[in-house]
C-alpha positions, -999 to +999 in steps of 0.1 A: -437-072-158-469-089-139-484-054-126-486-044-157-505-071-173-531-073-140-533-036-144-547-041-179-565-073-175-580-074-140-602-101-146-578-127-152-564-147-123-524-140-117-500-160-093-465-155-091-430-168-077-416-152-052-389-156-039-372-186-012-409-203-022-412-232+001-413-265-009-456-263-003-449-231-016-439-247-050-471-273-050-496-249-042-480-225-069-481-254-092-515-273-081-530-242-094-519-251-130-542-282-125-570-267-104-576-241-125-578-228-157-571-192-176-544-183-147-516-164-156-483-178-141-449-154-130-419-169-124-379-164-126-369-175-160-342-202-149-350-205-119-369-232-096-397-234-119-375-238-153-374-277-151-393-308-140-433-294-138-450-320-151-488-303-162-501-333-185-535-323-205-546-291-211-533-273-176-507-255-193-511-234-223-490-217-233-450-197-220-445-167-228-407-152-220-405-117-216-369-116-224-339-132-240-322-146-201-288-140-216-262-137-190-244-102-178-215-093-208-191-088-182-156-102-181-161-137-166-188-136-191-167-128-216-137-154-207-165-179-209-174-175-245-140-177-258-133-211-238-169-220-251-168-219-286-206-230-303-236-220-322-263-201-304-296-205-331-321-177-329-351-193-337-378-164-329-382-133-355-383-111-334-346-114-328-340-097-363-357-063-347-329-038-337-343-029-304-336-068-294-305-072-312-287-042-296-292-064-261-275-089-275-232-094-271-220-079-308-195-111-306-228-133-314-226-113-350-187-114-364-180-143-384-151-152-362-170-141-332 
């Protein structure tokens, strides 16, 4: 996704999270949002930048999530789903699109699920 973005918008500055970033590298990543406007940052959903970032004012004006961030559907997660009964609210209308619904576990759409 990052490479596609950079190909289509080469004039927009891009920064990206890398595997195994040191504390200093993480700090520098965040500081770029504070010091420069119009920067696009690519980070891993659920990664080190998913919590505890303080970017006050206009330092961060939006977030785009490119994937629903769902766990894999395997035996472990199937058992976990049976044990953890609850409600999942999909509030973005893109979740109504058939192409997106195909990515979701079938048991989400069963009334007894």
